[in-house]
Each structure stands twice: as C-alpha cells, then as structure tokens.
N, C-alpha and C positions, 0 to 999 in steps of 0.2 A: 391670946393663947400661944403656947409654945409651938414650935414647928413639929409637925407629926409626920412620921414616915407612912407612906401609902403602899398597900399591896398593888403592884403594877397591873395585876390582872383583874382587879375589882373595879366596880362601876365608877367611883370618884376619879380615879386616875385615867380610866378609859374615856370618860366623858370630857375631861379637860384636854386630853390628847386629840380627840375628835375636833375640838375647837381649833387646835393648831392646824390640823389637816385642812379645814375649811379656810382658815386664814391664808395658808400657802396657796391654795387654789385661787383665791381672790387676788393675790399679789402676782403670781407667776403662771397661773394656768392658761391653757390654750387648747385648740382642737388637737394638738399633738403633745400636750403636757398636762397630765392629770395626776394629782397626788393623793395617796391613800396612807392610812396608818398601818404599819407592818407589825410593830411591837413597842410596848412601853417597857423600858429597862428598870426605871426607878421613878419615884415621885414623892414629893413632900408638899404639905399643905400648911398654911399659916393664916390665921385670922388677923388682919391688920386693921387696927383701930381707925375709924373714920374713912377707910378706903374700901375694904371688902375682903374677900377670901382669895389668897394668892396661892397658885399651884406652880411648883417648879418641877419640870419633867426632863428626863433623859429618854429619848425615843428614837425609833427607827422609822423613817419615812420612805415610802416606795413611790417612785414615778411609775405609774401603772402601764404605760404604753411600751416604754423601752425596758421595763422591769429592772430599773436601777434603784438601789437602796442607798440611803444616806443617813448617817447618824446625826441627830440634831439635839440641841438643848433648847428649852422653851420655858417661858413664864406666862401664865394666864391669870388674869385678875378678873373675878366676877364682882362688879361694883355693887356695893351695898345699897339696897333699895332701888336698884335700876335693873332693867332688862337689857343688860349690855355686858360685854367683856372686852378686855384689852389684852393684846397678845404681843409678845416679843419673842423672836426666834433667831437663834444662831445656827445657820445651816448653809455655810458658804458653798459647799460642793453642789448644792442645787443650782446655783447660778451658772455652773459650768455646763449644764445640760443644754445643748444648742439644737434647736429645732427650726431655725430661721428658714432654711431652704424648703423644708416641707410646708411650713406655714405660708410662705410666699407663693409656692406653687398652688396650694389649695385656694388661697385668696384670689389669685388670677383666674382660676377655674370657676369659682363661684361668681366672680365679678363679670365675666364676659359671656356666660351662658345665657341663652335666650329665654329659657323658661325658669322661673323661680323654683327653688327646691321646696319639697314638702315631704314629710314622712310621719308615720304614726307607729305606736307600740314598739319603741326601742328600749330594751329587747322585746321580742315576742314572747308568747307563753312558754316557748321551749328554750328561752334564753339566747336566741339567735339574733344577730344583727348582720345585715349584708355589709360587706367590706366598704362599699362606697358611702354607707350611711354612718359608719363609725365616727368620723369627725363631728357629725351633728350630735351624736350621743355624747362624745367627749365634751363638746361645747356646752351641752345641756348640763352635764355633771359639774363643770366649772361654774356655770351660772347659778346652779342650785346651791353651791357653797356660799354664795352671797346671802341667800335666804337663810341657810342653816347657821351661818355665822351670826347673822342679825338676830335670829330667834333663840340662840343657845343661852341657857342659864345653867345654874348648878343642878337643875332638876330635869334636864332634857338630854336626849341622845338621838340624833337624826342620821339617817342614811337616805341616799337617793334610790328610789325603786325603779322608776321608768320615766322615759319621755313619752307621754300619752300622744302628743302630736307637736310638730314644729313646722312653721311656714316661713320661708324667706320673704321679706318685705322690700318694697321699693325704698330707696334711700336717696337723699339729696346731697350726700357728701361721700367721702371715701370709706366710711365705715359701713360694713355689711350689717344688715339689720334682720332680726329674727323674732318671731312670736312663738314662745314656748309655753306649753302646758305640761308641767312636770308633776310627778307623784313622789312625795317624800314619805318615808317610813319613820314614824315616831316609835322608837324602840321601847319606850317606857309604857305607853298606852296601847301599843300595837296598832295604832290607827294609821291609815293612809291619808295623807293630807294633800289636797290639790292646790297648786299655785300656778298663776299666769305670770309670765316674765317677758318683758321687752328687752332684748339683748342686742348689743352691737359688738362687732369684732373687726379688727384689722391687725396685721402684724406689728405696725409701729405703736398703736394705741392699746393693744391688748383687749381683754374682755371687759365689757361694762354692762351693768344691769341698770337700765334707765327707769324701769317701773317693775314693781313686784306687788302682786295682789293675791291674797289668800281667798280661795273660792269657798262658797258655803259647803258645809258638810252634806254629803249625799249618801244616804243609807243604801240606795240601790245601785250605786256606782261601783267603782273599783274596790275590791277586797284585797286583803294581804295575799291570799292564795292566787288571785288573778294577776297581781303585780310581781310576784316572785318567780 
C-alpha cells in the first residue's frame, strides 16, 4: 500500500509512539531517568510486503524527572504474523542527559544499608509517593516498559498504573535485585493487568528484567479506580 499520513492525535500514531517510549526506557532508563511521550507532531504508515506495517514518527519525548523535552524521529515496524515490534530512534540529545552522580549515590545507599527495602502502593490512592520511595517507583516504571514493549502490537496501548509492591532481594554480585509486582493499564480494554518482575540494576549495567510473569486475572483485585 502507499504511504498514508496519520492524524498525530489519533490512536494509530499514539500507539506506535508509545512503543517508542517503552523502547527508550529499556535502552536508557534508570531510577533517575524515565521517558514519556509528550507529543506526536506527525506520522506516516506503510504496509511493507513480507515485513509488516511500518510507522514513521516525528515526536517530542519528555524525560519525566528533570522535565527535559527532546524532539526525536522514530520508525516502528509491527512484524506481520508476530507479536513483536522493531524500533529505530534518532534522539541524540537524550544521550546528553547525565544522571551518573545521582545513580551512583543511590546505588551506594541501597548497597550498604542493613535492611532490604520494601514498599507497596506506589503511588497511593491519593497519587502520593514519599520522596525516598520515588527511585523505586521510577525503577518500576522502567522495568514495566520491558513488559509493555514486549507485549505491544498494533492493537494495544499500555500505561503503567502502580507498583503494587516491591522488595529488595539478596544478590550474589554487584547488581541490585528487586522483586516487583506492577499493575499495567490496558487502555483498549480498560483492564488492569498484574505482572511479577525480577529486576536488576546498577549504574554500569543499567536496568535488566530477568523474569516477567503475567499473573492470573483477578476479578476481586485491583480495579481501574483503585489504581488511578
């Protein structure tokens, strides 16, 4: 099919742009660096024979903690017949955001403390997060992007709703390790989806998700109003 211009405010362009957001978080995210979608300026879509559906986007990405915005161009391909996407992004200014000092200080704090960290309901029902818990929320948001990137198709749109709970675990190497239970909001079905994640992080190695497990649907558990 010929290349088609997209309305940047409509679902197809926004859905593809969200995939770019999750990709950036998996590549560059940290407890002090979390990326969100600010605006889509323009988009095009093309059905490429034997490959899939290709989206080309011009968008504005926001680093949520420092409130820095960067204009980026991106290409997202939803592979035909597969539950997968391929992403390429040109966003050089993002690489200039330096959070090394903050990350190293946090790493040393978490590494040497006697009691392992734990928290639940980030944010709470009033949208509040204690300042010392915000790095755990940010880390959970970045880790959730691994799931959302992996699960994204042409028919999905995901946001992270809440960290239900997080516990720091013992580790046998320099990577800090955390067990996360996160709630993701499926914007299409309005369902809240529960995932368990085993996450590691250190400043040199970045965020890694070693295990991700979708939990069974629970009709009596979290609702959208509870998690928002």
